[in-house]
N, C-alpha and C positions, 0 to 999 in steps of 0.2 A: 366097364374099363378093365376090371380084373380078368375078364374072360380070355383076353388075348394071351394071358400067361401060359395057356395050355399049348401054345405053338412053340416048337423047338427053337426057331430062330429068335424068338423073343427071350427064351430062357438063356440061349447062348449070348445074346446081346447083354443081358443083365449080368451074367457071370463075367464077361469081358469088361463091361463098364465098371463093375465093382472092383475088379482086379486092377484096372488102370487107375481108378480113383484112388485106391490105397497106395499104389506105386507112386503116383504123382504127388500125393500128400506127404509121403515119406521123403521123397527127394526134394520137395519144395523148399523147406527152410535152409537146407545145406547149399542150395543154389542161389535162392533169392537173397538170403541174409548175407551171403558171401559175395554178392554182386556178380553172380555168374548166371543169372536168369536167361540172358540172351543166348547161352550155349544151346538151350532147348530149341529156340527158334532156328538157330544156325544148323543144328543137326537135323531138323525137320526138312530143311532145304537139301541137305546132303542125302537124306533118305529118299527123297524124290528121285535123285539120280540112281541111288542104289537099287530101288525097286524096279525102275525101268531097265536097268542093266540086268537084273535078275529075271525079268520077264523075257528079255531077248535071249538070255543064255541058259535058262533053266525052266523046268516045269513048275518049280516052286520058288518064286522070286525071293522069299525070305532067306533062303539058304545063301544067296549072294548078298542081299541087302544088309543082313545083320553084321557079318564080318566087315563089309565095306564101310558101314557107318561107324562101327567100333574103331576101326583103323583111323577114320577121319577124326573121331573124337580124341584119340590119342595124339594125332598130329596137331590138332588145335591146342591141346594141353601142352604139348612140347613147345610149340611156337610161342604160346603166351608166357612161357617161362624164360624165353630169351630176352636179352636186354634191349634188342632193337625193335621188337614187335610187342605191343600190349595185347591184352586178352580180347578186347573188342575187335581190334584190327585182325587178329588171327581168326576169330569166328567169321568176320566178314569176308576175308580172303578165301578160306576153305569152302564156306557155304555158297558164295556167289559163283566160284569156279565149278563146284559140283552141280549146282542148279543149271548153269549154262550148258554143261556137258549133258545133263539129263534132257534138256530141250533139244539139243542137237541129235541125241539118240532117238528121241521121239520122231523127229523130222525125217531122219535118214534110215531108221531101223525098219527092217522088214518083218511083217507079221505082228506089229504092235496093235493089240486089239482091246486095250484098256482105256476107258474114258479118262481124259485128263481132269475133267471136273470132279469125277469120283475120287481121284487121288488128292485133289486140292481140299475137298470138304469131307471126304471119307463116307463110309456107309457101314455102320456097325451091324445093321440087319442082314447084310450079305456076308458077314464074317464066317470063316470056315472053322471046322473043329480044330485044325492046326493053329489058327489064330487064338482060339480059346485056351488051348493047352499052353501055348507060348505066353499068353497073358498071365496065366497062373504061375508058370515057371519064373517069369521075371518078377512077379510079386513076391514069391517065396525068396528069391535071391536078394532082392532089395531089403525085405524084412529082416532076413538073417544078417545082412551086411550092417544095417542100422543098429540092430540089437547087440551085435558083437562089438562094433566100434563106436557105439553111441558117444561115450565120453571123449574119445579122441576126435571124432568128427565135430563135436561141440567146440572143442578147443581150436580146431582148425578154422571153424566158421567165424569165431569171434576174435581170435588172436593167433595168427600163424607163427609169429615170432615166439610167443610163449609155448606153443605146441612144439616147435623145434627145440626150444630150450628144455622141454620136458621129454625129449628124445622120442617124440612121435614121428613116425615115418610119413611126413607130409606128402612127399612125392608119390609114394606107392598108393596111399589112400586117395590122393587126388586122381590118379590114373584109374583106380578101381571105380571111383564115383563117376568119372567121365564115361567109362565103358558101360556101366549099368544104365546110365542116362541114355546112352546111344541105343542100347538094347530096347529100353522102354519106348524111345521115340519111334523106332522102326515099327514096333507093334501098334503104337498109337496112330501113326500116319495111315496105316491100312484101315483103321476103324473110325478115327476122329478127323483125320485129314491133315495135310501138310500145313495149311494156313492156321489151324486151330489148336494143334496138339500142345504147343508151347503154353497156351493159356491155362491148360490143366495143371501145369507145373507152377505158374506164376500166381494164380489166384488164391490157392489155399493159404499160403503164408501171408499174402497181402491182407486178406480178410481176417485171418486169425490174429495178426499183429495189431489190428485195430481194436481187438477185444482184450488182449492180454500182453503183458511185457515179459512174461515167463517163457523161456524157450520150450520147456516141456509142454506147457499149455498151448503154445503156438503150434507145436507138432500135433497135439491131441485135437485141438479145435479145427486144424486143417484137415485132419483125417475125417472128422465128423461132417464138416461142411462139404468136403469133396464127395463123400459117400452119398449124402442126402441129395445133393444137386445133380450128380450123375444119374441117380435112379429117377429123380424127378424129370430130368431131361429126356430119358428114354420113354417114360410114361406119357409125357406131353407130346413128344415129337411123332410117335407112331400114329396116333389117331389123326393128327393134323397133317401128316405126310410132309414133314419138314425135316431138314438134316439134324441129326442128333447132336453132332458137335456144335453146330451153330446155336442150337437151343440151350445147350449146357453153358456156353460162353455168355449168352444173353442173361441167363438166370444168375450166373456169377456176378455179372456187371450190375444187375438190378439189386442183388443182395448187398454189394459193396456200396451202391448209391444209397440204399436205405440206411446202412450203418453210418455213412457220412452225415445224412440228414438228421438222424437221431442224435449223434454226437454234437452236431451243430446246435440243435434245439436245447440239449442239456447244458451246453456251455453258455447259452444265452440266459438261462434261468439263474 
């Protein structure tokens, strides 16, 4: 099983997987605990259109997709702050329109030669060096962002009114978080898939919150579980020739189920 580590595409997949695992785990509590988890799913649909647009307009679709999805994330954030549209509706509006545009572009675009299935489920084993570099870049950016603004992000997550009272610039940090999430989602869609990348953001905090009530421990346990499960997913998926993203999500679900069963048994004692 360890022999395939000698192959460069496996090494690239591990680097990308670990980078995305760390990024997702760092973003997870700030989105999930603040009831913004669906923004990851919404931006995944937006990135579908962004990547297709990038394929049609550029030799490197990420150059188009990244700014496209970041702008969409800022638009969602702006719309969600208006009094007439709530956050879920803003995500639904922008993501559904973007996804629809993406499907139209696929149908009418000339020279589109990328499998729709591969975009929906991703393939980390075909990732390029550019994907690996960008995965590392977004991990560094998110890590620095969390370390620098940890306390302020903590206040925003649990009590925005108190954060505003404490003179925390809630809007700016919110837009920065949305932009970094968008950047992460675009890279993740290329490797994990449109349908599955949001699960990487949701599961770490959901699992960690079953084990601890401490925010710091939720962040720590989320990072550990995300790292272990993503690496396991790559090691299991390759020899079985099944999609890595799907494997990771199934392992996450099994772990969560096991935790629920153990907690249920302990409560009955």
